[in-house]
C-alpha positions in Angstrom: 20.7 -7.2 27.9 18.5 -10.0 28.3 15.8 -10.5 25.7 12.8 -9.6 28.5 14.4 -6.0 28.3 14.4 -5.7 24.6 12.2 -2.4 23.2 9.2 -3.4 21.3 10.4 -2.2 17.9 13.8 -4.6 18.7 10.7 -7.7 19.1 9.4 -7.5 16.1 10.1 -10.1 13.5 11.2 -8.5 10.0 8.6 -9.5 8.4 6.3 -7.3 10.7 8.5 -4.7 10.7 7.8 -4.8 7.0 4.2 -4.6 7.1 4.2 -1.7 9.7 6.8 0.3 7.0 4.5 -0.2 3.9 1.9 0.3 6.2 3.3 3.6 7.7 3.8 4.8 3.9 0.2 4.2 2.7 -1.1 6.3 6.0 1.3 9.2 5.0 0.4 8.7 1.2 -2.9 8.6 2.3 -2.8 12.3 4.2 -0.4 13.8 1.4 -3.0 12.7 -1.2 -5.5 15.8 0.9 -1.9 18.6 1.1 -2.9 21.4 -1.6 0.7 21.9 -3.0 1.5 18.0 -3.2 -1.9 16.7 -4.5 -1.5 19.0 -8.1 -4.9 20.1 -9.5 -6.8 19.8 -5.8 -9.0 22.3 -6.9 -10.5 19.6 -9.7 -10.3 16.4 -6.8 -13.7 15.0 -7.0 -15.0 11.7 -4.2 -15.0 9.1 -7.2 -15.0 8.7 -10.9 -12.3 9.7 -13.6 -12.9 13.6 -13.9 -10.3 14.2 -11.0 -7.8 15.8 -12.1 -6.0 15.7 -8.7 -2.4 14.1 -9.0 -0.3 12.8 -5.7 3.1 14.8 -6.5 2.0 15.6 -9.8 2.5 12.1 -11.4 -0.6 9.5 -9.4 -3.8 10.3 -10.2 -6.4 10.6 -6.8 -9.7 11.3 -5.7 -10.8 11.0 -2.0 -11.7 7.7 -2.6 -8.6 6.6 -3.5 -6.8 9.1 -0.6 -9.0 7.3 1.6 -8.3 3.6 0.6 -4.5 4.6 0.9 -5.3 5.6 4.7 -7.4 2.0 5.6 -4.8 0.0 3.5 -1.9 2.0 6.4 -4.3 1.3 8.8 -4.7 -2.7 8.2 -0.7 -2.6 7.8 -0.3 -1.0 11.3 -2.6 -3.3 12.8 -1.6 -6.4 10.7 2.0 -5.8 12.2 1.1 -6.4 15.6 2.2 -10.8 15.0 4.2 -12.1 12.2 1.0 -14.7 11.1 -1.0 -11.7 10.3 1.5 -9.1 8.7 2.8 -11.9 6.3 -0.9 -12.4 5.3 -0.8 -8.2 5.1 1.4 -8.2 2.7 1.0 -11.6 0.7 -2.9 -10.1 0.4 -2.2 -7.2 -0.1 0.2 -7.5 -3.0 -2.2 -9.5 -4.2 -4.8 -7.1 -4.2 -2.4 -4.4 -6.0 -1.8 -6.6 -8.4 -5.6 -6.9 -9.3 -5.5 -3.9 -9.4 -3.0 -3.3 -12.2 -4.5 -6.1 -13.8 -7.7 -4.2 -13.9 -6.2 -0.5 -14.9 -4.8 -2.5 -17.9 -8.4 -3.6 -19.1 -10.0 -0.8 -18.7 -11.0 2.8 -20.4 -9.3 5.7 -18.6 -12.2 7.9 -19.4 -15.4 5.6 -18.6 -17.2 4.9 -15.5 -15.2 2.4 -14.8 -12.5 4.3 -13.6 -14.0 5.4 -10.4 -11.2 5.3 -8.4 -9.3 6.3 -10.5 -6.3 5.6 -12.0 -3.8 6.2 -14.3 -1.0 4.9 -16.2 1.5 6.1 -13.7 -0.4 4.3 -10.7 -0.7 0.9 -13.6 3.1 0.7 -12.3 2.9 1.5 -9.0 0.4 -1.0 -8.7 2.5 -3.4 -9.9 5.8 -2.6 -7.8 3.7 -2.7 -5.0 1.9 -5.8 -6.1 5.0 -7.6 -6.5 7.5 -6.3 -3.5 4.8 -6.9 -1.2 4.4 -10.6 -2.4 8.1 -10.9 -2.2 8.9 -9.3 1.4 5.8 -11.6 2.9 7.5 -14.5 1.2 11.2 -14.0 1.6 11.2 -12.4 5.2 9.0 -15.5 6.3 10.8 -18.3 4.1 12.6 -21.1 6.3 16.2 -22.2 7.2 17.9 -25.4 6.3 17.1 -25.3 10.0 13.7 -25.4 9.8 13.5 -22.1 12.0 11.2 -18.9 10.1 13.5 -15.7 9.4 
């Protein structure tokens, strides 16, 4: 098999595959946030405020806005996975966004209007790990080897 006959998926670099996978997971999470049963207390879901008691998987507080953000983040990941440079930007930039959300969640009062997305403690921990994980993927999957070739 020559390189001309490779499939589209095998032609993707590792960073593109990672961005595509992360984007697909965000799309899935965004959709699941609208599914009663997978999202507990679904009937309490609000558009955007801390009074939304709906929880994805019974753990992560969500709202309509929160789910839409996940869907948009997923679309961005899938779209930006088309090229290695944009996939890297998505992972590192998106990871930085999640670290900022983690910090924001640390400093706001969960019962205040500032918690408009909304977040809870489980969301904060998830944002920390997502941010660190996405940045690590973006950096490690595009680092240069000793011969100067990008992985």
